[in-house]
N, C-alpha and C positions, 0 to 999 in steps of 0.2 A: 810467510809467518802469521799464522791465524788471528781472526782480532780478538779474539780473547788470549792470546800471548801478548800479544802489541800491549793491551789494555794492561797484563801485568806485570807486562815490563817498563811502559809508562811507569809505573805507580810505582815501579819499585828507585826508579830513576831519580823518577822527583822524595821517593823519601828522603831516598841518600841525599839529596841537595836541602834538604833540609822544608821543602814544600807540599806545602798541601796536598792531594788528589781534588780534583779537577770535582766540581757539586753534581751528581746528577739530577735534571733537568725534572722534577713528577707530571709536570704537562708535557714537556716534550713522547716521556715516556709514553701518556695516558694517548694521546695521541695517536702512539707509533702501535701501541694495542691494538688498538680499537682499528687503523688500517691494518692491521693482519685477523680484524674476522675476535680477536679474544676479549670481548666486551666485561666483560669483569675485573680481566684486572685493568683495562682501563677505567670503571668507573673508579677499582680502586687508586688506583693512580690521580686521579681527577681528584675523591674527598683527600688525597694527602697534598695538594696542592696550594685546596680552599683551602684549610687547616694551619699550613704550613704560610699563605698569602693569602688570608681574607678580602684584602683590594685587589682581586686578579681576577679581571672578567670572561678574561680567556680559560681560567683554570670551570669557574664557575656555568659559562655556558659548554665547553665539554661533559662538565661534570651531569648539566640537565641532559642533554643529549645521547649519553649514555639512561638516565634515570627511565627517558622517553622509550625509547627499544627498549627498555627491560621491562616497558606495559608496568610505568608505574609516575602515573603522570602526575598526581600529588605530588612527589618528588618531584617532579621533571619544572611543575610550577613556580616551586622554592627556590630554586637554582636557576633559574632564568629570571624571576624575577630580580633574583641581585645582579647578574648580568649585567640588565636592564639601567636597575640604579650604577653599576661603576660606565656603562659605556654607552649613555642614550640614545647616541647615533650613530648606534650601528646595528647597523637592519639584518643582521646574523640574528641577534638579539632581542631586536623585534619579534623575529618569523620564529624563533625558539619558542618564546613565552603562547605566543598567539598559537602556534601547532602544539600546546601545552597544553593552555587552558580548550582547546577543541576535545582531544581528548579525555581530559575529565571530566568532560560538560557529558560528554558519550559514554563514561565511565556512571556517570551521574543518574542520566537519565534509561541506561538499561537497569541499574538496579532497581530503582522506581518499579520501569514497567516488568522487573522479573517480581516484587514483594503485589506487588497487585495483581499478576497470577493471568487469565487468560480464562473465560468464560465456551460452553461449549461450541456455540453460535450465537456472540452479542457483536454490535458493530463494533468495524474499528475505531480504537480512537487518534482523534482527527488531533496532531497537533503534540506538542509532551507537556506533563504535567506542568503547572503553574511553581512556581518558586514556593519551598514554608518557609510561612509567615517567621520572623525576628523572634527571640523567646526574650521577654521581660530580664532584663539583665547581662544579657548574654544579646553579640549579631551572631543569627543563623548565615552557616554556610552556603553562600549565595546556588542554588538553583543550574537548573543546566541552560536556562535561557540567559542566567542571568554568567553565566560562564561562557558562551558562546558569544555573546556581545562584545563581551569585553575581549574575546578573541577575535574577533573581526575586526576590533580597533585595533589591537594589535596588528596582525596580519596589514590591516591598508597603511600602520605605522611606517610598514619595513619597505610594501611598496611604493611608498612617497619619497624612500629614502635611497630606493633603487628601484626605478620605476625598471631595467631591463628584467626583474626575477623574476620570470615569466609562470614560475611552477608558484609561486603564491596565487592566483588566482585560482583555482580550483581547493582548497580549502577555504579561502577568502570565502567561496557560494557553500561550503559546506557551514562554515559558520553563523555564517547570516541566514541561512533554509533553519541551523538548529536555533536561535532565536527567532524563529519564530516574522523574519525580513526575506517576504518571497522573492517582492521585488526588485529587493537588493543580491540576490543569491542567482535571479535570473540573469543580469546584468552582468556579474562576477562570472557565471559559468558560459556566457555568450565570450569577453572579456578571455578567458581561457581556450574557447572555440579559435578568435583569432589568431591570439598565441601559439597557436599551435602545440599546447598541451594539451595531453588524453580532448583531441578535438571533440571527435565521434560523442566518446561517453561525455562531457559536457553537452554536448546540442539534444544530448536524447535525455541526461538528466533540467537542462532547462527546461523541456519539454512535460516533464513528471511534476515539476516545482508548481508549472503553470495549473494544469489539471488538477495536485491538490489543491492549491489556494481557488482552486475555482469551486473546490467542493459537486455540491448538489445544483449551486451556479447553470442558469444556462450556457450554452457552447453556440455562440454567434459561428453567421459560415463564415465571416473572417476569421473569425480566432482558428475556428476550425480549421482552414486551407493554409493559414500563417502553423498553424502544428505540424500539416504537413509538410507543409516543404520544410522544416527545420528538420523533421524525422529522416525527408528526404534527404536530404543535404548531409546528416549525420550518419545517413545509410552508405553515402560514398564518397567521405574520408575516414569508415570505418574498415582497417586492413582484413585481410582474407582469416589471420589470426588471431584476430583479434573476439572470441567468443562471448568476453562481459562486454563488449561494447554492443555488440549485433543483440544481443537475449535482452539485453536493455533499448534498443531502438523496438524490438518486438514487442515489447509486454507497453510501452505506451501507443503501438499502434494498435495495440488491440484493447486498451483501454481509451482509447477517441472511440473504434466502433461501436465498444458498452456501453460508451456514452451517450453516442447520436442514436442508438438503440433507447435504452432506455429514455430520450426524449421524444421521438419519434411514437412510443406506448404512451406518455404522456398524455402528448398531444389526443391520438384515439380516445383517454378513457376521457379526454373533457368533451368534447365532441360527443360520446356517448351519454353525455350526463349533460350537456345542452337535449339533446333531443326527448332524451328521458322529461324533461322539465319541460319543453313543447309538449309534449305527450300528454304529463301532466293538465296543462292547463289550456287545451285547444280542444276543441273542436267533440266529437261526439261520447272522447273517454272526458273529458270538462262535467258530461254533460250526464254521463253515469257515477263516475265518481258522486255526484253532490246530491243529485236527488237522489238516488239507496241509502246515499248514508253511511256506504261500506259493504249491504248485506246487499243477496245475490240477484237481479233483478228478474233472473230468472225460476228463484223456487229453490226448496229446500234442495231436492232432488234432482234440481241441472246442472248446481256447482258444487261443493269440497273448497272450508275455507273459510276462513272469518276474514277477509276481507277481499272483496270481490277483486279491488284494485291495487291490491296486494304488490303481483308483480312488476307494477311499473313505477311504484314508490320504493324499492329500496328492502321489505321484508320478505322476510325466508321462508315460504312456506309452502305446499304442493293445490295447487287444482285442477281440480277433474270436470269441463263439460260438458252437459249430454246432449244440449240442441245448439250449439253454435256459440259456445264463451265460454275459455279456462285459463284460470288464471296462477302466479304461485312461481315458486322455482323452477315446474316446470308443468305443461298442459297442453288437454287435448281438449277438443271440443270444434265440431262443423267441417272435421278433417282437417285443421290446423293443428301448429303445434306451437307452441312454445317453450324459452327456457330462461326465467329469469325475469318472463313479462308476461304477451299474455299473444292466445290465438282466436283467431275470430273465422268464425265463416266468410268467406272472403277479403280481410284484413289481416295485415300482419306487419306491427307499427316495424317503422325500419326493419324493412329486409321485404320478401319476394312471396304474396301469393302462390302456393304449388297445389295438387288436386285437385278435389273437388271442393271449394271454399274453401281451401287453407293455409297457414299463417304461419310462415317463422320468423321470427322476432331475432334479434340478439341484445335485449338489456339485461343485466345483471340484476340477481339477489343480492342479499349479507354474502359478508363474504365468510367464509369458517374458515375455523383457527385450525391451524393442521403444524405437527410437526417432523420434522427430518432430523435423523439421528445418525451421523457415521462412526461406525464400530471401527475395531482395530484394524488401521491400514499392514497392509506387507509392503515391506520395498527391498528390492532386491538393487542394486550397484551402491557407484560410490554416494547418490544422496541420499541424504539422514533421513529414516521414518520424520524426526518428527517437526521436521524442516518441513516434508511433505504435507506432513498431517496438517499445518497451521497454514500450508499456501490452499489446503481444500478445506479448513471449515471458514475461509476469508470468502469459497463462495454457495457456501451451503443456500443462500439469502437469494443465489440464483437457480439452484438446480432445486430449491421451495417453487419457483416459480412453473417448471414444471409439470411438477403435482397441480398446485391449485388451478392451472388449466387445462388438465384431465378433467379433476375433479367436476367440470362444468357438466361432463357431457355421463360422470360416472360418479354420482356423490357417494356412494355408498364405499370407492376404490380404497385401499392400501396394499402394503405387497412391501417389498424388496427389492437388491438391483445389487450388482457390482462394477462397479466402474473401473475400467483397466485403464491404465495412462501410459505411455511409453514416451519416457523426455530423455534428450539432447543435452551436451555437454553445456549448451548454452543456457539450459533452461527452456527452450521450447518442447511443446507438446506435439510428437511426428504420429504421434497414433493414438484413437482413443475408443476402446469399444464397451459394449455394457455385456454381461452375462449376468444370467440363473436370474431373468428379470421373471416379476409375479405381476408386472403392475403396465406392459403394452408396448406395440411400438411406438405409439404419441410420445409417451415420458421417455422412453430409454433413449430413441432417436437425438431430445431435448438434451437431455441429461449430459449423452455423449459429446453434443454439439460444444457444450457447457464445456465440458472439459479440453476440448479444442485449444476454449481462449484460454485457459491458467497459464503462468509462467512462474516458473520455478528457479531457485538461486542457482549459479552454473554450478557446476561440478568435474570433474575428472576423467566422466564418460558417461553412458546408456542407463539410464536407472529406470525398472519397470516397474506402477505403482498398480495392489488391487484395494480398493481399495467398498466397504461393504456398509451401503444407505440402507435406511427406513425411513418409510413411506407414511405416514399415518394421519387422522383424523383427532385433534386435541378435544380428553374424553373431559 
């Protein structure tokens, strides 16, 4: 006899005996429907249960769980709060409320980001938007950080009630990070790794959070080595098929490399600035600048430019010397050449004398304003073009540096090129080339190198991207 016939026979027997049929438990039905993957039915049964038994914590927890699955975080928060009110000692209820609040915080954050829009080549905003101020007469809804901070408190309470609930550590770290609490987030990510829950991804996320918090601050040698060690451990823990973890680790390695390169560049610029100051205030250059009060000591026919010392003072002008001195953005004289500095027969500031009484300088003139524009890119593969374009926009600043470096040698240089990228399923760039360039090999090689450092979202397979870029001086 099948189940349906048995139930019908039992109902008839009970009816004949004058007994009522057994009541159906909507909570149990909701649980069975959820186990079977029928989440709409599960949500409906839990709704029935909360209406019939409003003090049933299990019913409210089940409803919160289904609302969270249906991507309805606000409704999930309401149901989970009621579950916590009815069963404050339940780790399940606190975890549900924490996860619901975290989802609600992300929803608000993403909504604010969408409303603000994106600029073509603007800097990324660090952190989240501040919570909205309260309006007079009513309490404003908390912003993403407020919700995330409450989520962290609820998840921490769940761990306090049930320390063996290892899966909570990773969600707790996410909540601390969104709440603007990087040190607490790093601690929670490392606890997640120690609990062997998403260990590789947890360590990569800890490194990312540390670099985010560091911002433009200095990466010390000890911190750099510690982050290297953490990423090496993450790589050792990542399984062969964990593409997401490997992509996250590779992205943080590239960030570390870029951070070190940027610090080296800034250190070199400080050395050059010090050298310029010494050149302006010492020896023959100081004497020339003060004695002749900016006029050429060699007469109107010997140097062109309004200030004979302009090149070492950072003023952008061209100088041409006929018998021994040339100053400015570029200058020739006495067999010497200088770019952004001076050439003086037999003397080159910060450089070696070349030729017959020549000098080569390495100073700088005033920076020229430039423009780099990203055209409509073509993406072939599972990675969405909009996501690829977003990543490329973040790298326009470093691509601009390639162009500005070339401008020092060719001040009128303008042109265009196409950057061609091959991106694997993990989001790593496996191929970066330049085609159709009118800018020359130095720019091409530099831009291709920047392409190799990019990290894209993971996708289901390989994607090729062609991105047209144009470079010009600002008019």
